Every structure is written in structure tokens, then in C-alpha cells.
C-alpha positions as CSV (number, residue, x, y, z in Angstrom):
1,M,3.4,5.2,-6.5
2,N,2.7,3.1,-9.5
3,Y,1.2,-0.4,-9.8
4,L,4.3,-2.4,-8.7
5,A,4.9,-0.4,-5.6
6,H,1.3,-0.4,-4.6
7,L,1.2,-4.1,-4.9
8,Y,4.3,-4.6,-3.0
9,L,3.1,-2.3,-0.2
10,A,-0.2,-4.1,0.1
11,E,-0.6,-6.8,2.8
12,P,0.0,-10.3,1.5
13,D,-3.8,-11.0,1.6
14,D,-5.0,-11.5,-2.0
15,A,-8.0,-9.3,-1.6
16,V,-6.1,-6.4,0.0
17,L,-3.5,-6.8,-2.8
18,L,-6.4,-6.7,-5.4
19,G,-7.8,-3.6,-3.8
20,S,-4.4,-1.8,-3.8
21,L,-4.4,-2.3,-7.6
22,M,-8.0,-1.3,-8.0
23,G,-7.2,2.1,-6.2
24,D,-6.5,3.8,-9.5
25,F,-9.8,2.7,-11.0
26,V,-12.3,3.2,-8.2
27,K,-13.4,6.8,-7.7
28,G,-15.5,8.5,-5.1
29,P,-16.4,7.4,-1.5
30,L,-16.0,3.8,-0.5
31,D,-19.3,2.4,0.4
32,G,-18.2,-1.2,1.2
33,R,-19.6,-2.7,-2.0
34,H,-16.2,-4.4,-2.6
35,G,-16.0,-6.2,0.7
36,A,-13.8,-5.3,3.7
37,A,-10.4,-6.6,2.4
38,I,-10.7,-5.0,-1.0
39,T,-12.0,-1.8,0.5
40,H,-9.0,-1.7,2.9
41,G,-6.7,-2.2,-0.1
42,I,-8.3,0.8,-2.0
43,A,-8.1,2.9,1.1
44,L,-4.4,2.0,1.7
45,H,-3.8,2.9,-2.0
46,R,-5.3,6.4,-1.5
47,K,-3.4,6.9,1.8
48,I,-0.1,5.9,0.2
49,D,-0.7,8.3,-2.7
50,S,-1.4,11.1,-0.2
51,F,1.7,10.3,1.8
52,T,3.8,10.1,-1.4
53,D,2.5,13.2,-2.9
54,S,3.5,15.4,0.1
55,H,6.8,13.7,0.9
56,P,9.8,16.1,0.6
57,V,12.0,13.5,-1.2
58,V,9.3,12.9,-3.8
59,L,8.9,16.6,-4.3
60,A,12.6,16.8,-4.9
61,S,12.4,14.1,-7.5
62,K,9.5,16.0,-9.2
63,A,11.7,19.1,-9.2
64,R,14.3,17.1,-11.2
65,V,11.9,16.9,-14.1
66,S,12.4,19.6,-16.8
67,P,10.1,22.6,-16.5
68,E,8.2,21.8,-19.7
69,R,7.3,18.3,-18.4
70,R,6.7,19.3,-14.7
71,R,3.0,19.0,-15.1
72,Y,3.5,15.3,-15.6
73,A,6.2,14.9,-13.0
74,G,4.0,12.9,-10.6
75,I,3.3,10.3,-13.3
76,M,6.9,10.2,-14.3
77,V,8.4,9.8,-10.8
78,D,5.8,7.1,-9.9
79,M,7.1,5.1,-13.0
80,F,10.8,5.9,-12.2
81,Y,10.3,4.6,-8.7
82,D,8.7,1.4,-10.0
83,H,11.8,0.9,-12.2
84,F,14.1,1.1,-9.2
85,L,11.8,-1.2,-7.1
86,A,11.8,-3.8,-10.0
87,R,15.5,-3.4,-10.5
88,Y,16.4,-3.9,-6.8
89,W,13.5,-6.2,-6.0
90,T,15.7,-8.7,-4.2
91,E,16.6,-6.0,-1.6
92,F,13.0,-5.7,-0.6
93,S,11.4,-9.2,-1.0
94,D,12.4,-12.8,-0.6
95,E,9.8,-13.7,-3.2
96,P,11.4,-13.5,-6.7
97,L,9.9,-10.8,-8.9
98,A,8.7,-13.3,-11.5
99,A,6.9,-15.3,-8.9
100,F,5.3,-12.2,-7.5
101,T,4.1,-10.9,-10.8
102,R,2.8,-14.4,-11.7
103,R,0.7,-14.4,-8.5
104,V,-0.6,-10.9,-9.2
105,Y,-1.7,-11.9,-12.7
106,A,-3.3,-15.1,-11.4
107,I,-5.3,-13.0,-8.8
108,L,-6.5,-10.6,-11.5
109,A,-7.6,-13.5,-13.7
110,R,-9.4,-15.2,-10.8
111,H,-11.3,-12.0,-10.0
112,E,-11.9,-10.8,-13.5
113,D,-15.7,-10.5,-12.8
114,I,-15.3,-7.8,-10.1
115,L,-12.5,-5.8,-11.7
116,P,-13.5,-2.2,-12.8
117,E,-13.9,-2.2,-16.5
118,R,-10.7,-0.3,-17.4
119,L,-8.6,-2.7,-15.3
120,R,-10.4,-5.7,-16.6
121,L,-9.5,-4.7,-20.2
122,M,-5.9,-3.9,-19.2
123,A,-5.2,-7.0,-17.1
124,P,-4.6,-9.4,-20.0
125,H,-2.1,-7.1,-21.7
126,M,-0.4,-6.7,-18.3
127,R,0.0,-10.5,-18.1
128,Q,0.9,-11.1,-21.7
129,T,3.8,-8.6,-21.8
130,D,4.6,-8.8,-18.0
131,W,4.3,-5.1,-17.4
132,L,5.1,-5.3,-13.7
133,G,8.3,-7.4,-14.2
134,S,9.4,-5.5,-17.3
135,Y,9.8,-2.2,-15.2
136,A,13.2,-3.3,-14.3
137,Q,14.3,-2.3,-17.8
138,V,14.5,1.4,-18.7
139,G,13.1,0.6,-22.2
140,S,9.9,-0.7,-20.6
141,I,9.6,2.7,-18.7
142,H,9.9,4.4,-22.1
143,A,7.2,2.2,-23.5
144,A,4.8,2.6,-20.5
145,L,5.1,6.4,-20.4
146,D,4.6,6.6,-24.2
147,R,1.6,4.3,-23.9
148,M,0.1,6.6,-21.2
149,G,0.9,9.6,-23.3
150,Q,-1.1,8.3,-26.3
151,R,-4.2,8.6,-24.2
152,L,-3.7,12.3,-23.5
153,R,-5.8,14.7,-25.5
154,R,-3.6,17.8,-25.2
155,E,-0.1,18.3,-26.4
156,N,1.7,15.1,-25.5
157,L,4.8,15.7,-23.2
158,L,4.9,12.2,-21.9
159,L,6.2,10.8,-25.2
160,G,9.9,10.4,-24.7
161,S,9.7,11.5,-21.1
162,A,11.7,8.5,-19.8
163,G,14.7,10.3,-21.2
164,E,14.4,12.3,-18.0
165,L,15.2,9.2,-16.0
166,E,18.3,8.5,-18.1
167,R,19.4,12.2,-17.9
168,D,19.5,12.1,-14.0
169,Y,19.5,8.4,-13.2
170,A,21.7,8.7,-10.2
171,G,19.6,11.5,-8.7
172,F,16.3,9.7,-9.1
173,E,17.8,6.5,-7.7
174,R,19.1,8.3,-4.7
175,D,15.7,9.8,-4.1
176,F,14.0,6.3,-4.4
177,R,16.4,4.9,-1.8
178,L,15.7,7.7,0.6
179,F,11.9,7.6,0.1
180,F,11.1,3.9,-0.2
181,P,11.9,2.9,3.4
182,D,9.6,5.7,4.7
183,V,6.6,4.5,2.5
184,I,7.2,0.9,3.7
185,R,7.0,2.0,7.3
186,F,3.9,4.1,6.6
187,A,2.1,1.2,4.8
188,R,3.0,-1.3,7.4
189,T,1.6,0.8,10.2
190,Y,-1.5,2.1,8.4
191,R,-4.9,0.8,9.7
192,P,-7.9,2.5,8.4
193,S,-10.1,3.9,11.2
194,V,-12.6,5.3,8.8
195,V,-12.9,4.1,5.3
196,A,-12.4,7.1,3.0
């Protein structure tokens, strides 16, 4: 799952939502230094990633990616699923996507002082160009994957990789619709017994 899905799947509590976004930026064991609610959000993020990575529908989506890009299939499928979530947002939430993204950007701005450095540097760009809301457009998925690809040191196969979404749009959409109800159920029932 990418940023939008993790945020959607987090509890409505601001701190848990913040933790769900910080999950990609906080590594190693969780020692409680972020407080209980943020730590819960980070732990939830990690559990959702584990659930997603082993789900048969997600594995089928990754298999749709061409062999030469298969190494990056996880990144690509996460972005493709965020596209479908943004595109069909009204099916999953009563809160308009624009209101949700404004709320997320405001939470990031209010808590700027505790954000991991990379997220703190990224947050203003997210807000200025509305990364989360823009995922509804395939062109924004192209831009996001190309932006990620520019950070790679080896041969860059993420550049142009959103073409894979366009090549099998119906297949990826079908996979998303099969998978997303499962991950919603998982996230709604997850309660950390041990913070990991």
C-alpha cells in the first residue's frame, strides 16, 4: 500500500493517521519514543504491508508487471492501487477526497517538528502539488513513479513504468476491487498485542 491507502486505513485519530504515514520513514524496533497513538499507526502500517505483500490478489497484480520491471512490481502495484482508491474514493468514504487530503496536510504541518527528516522535507511538496488527491489521474502516477525512479542508483526501470497500468488497466482495477475490501477488514480488526 502507498501513502493514500495507508492514511485511509488508519483510524480517524490524528496521531494514528500521522503514524500510518511515518511508517515508511521510521525503521527498526518501536521503542515508544513517538507516543502510543503514533506508535500504533506505525505498527499498523507495518502489519498492513505484511498482509498486502502476501495476499494472493496482490501477488497476481505483481505478476501482471512485465518481467523486466518485476523487481519493482511492489512499488508499482502500491501506486496503481492508490490510483484506484483516489479514483473511486466516494465508494469508500463519505468525506470528500479534497477535504481528506487537506486534513492530512494540516496534520503534517501541525506536527512538522516530530516528522522524520525525509518526511518533513517531502511534506510541503505533497501539500503544494496535492500528491494524494492527484493520484486519481494516471498522469500523476506516471510523475510519481518517475520521481521515485530518479532516486535509484542502478538502471532505472521505474521511469515510464506507469505505462504498465495503462497496458492492463482493467486487470489491475479488478485486482484492486478484489483486494481492497480484504485489507479494510484486516485494518479494522487489527489491534497490536505487542508493538513490533
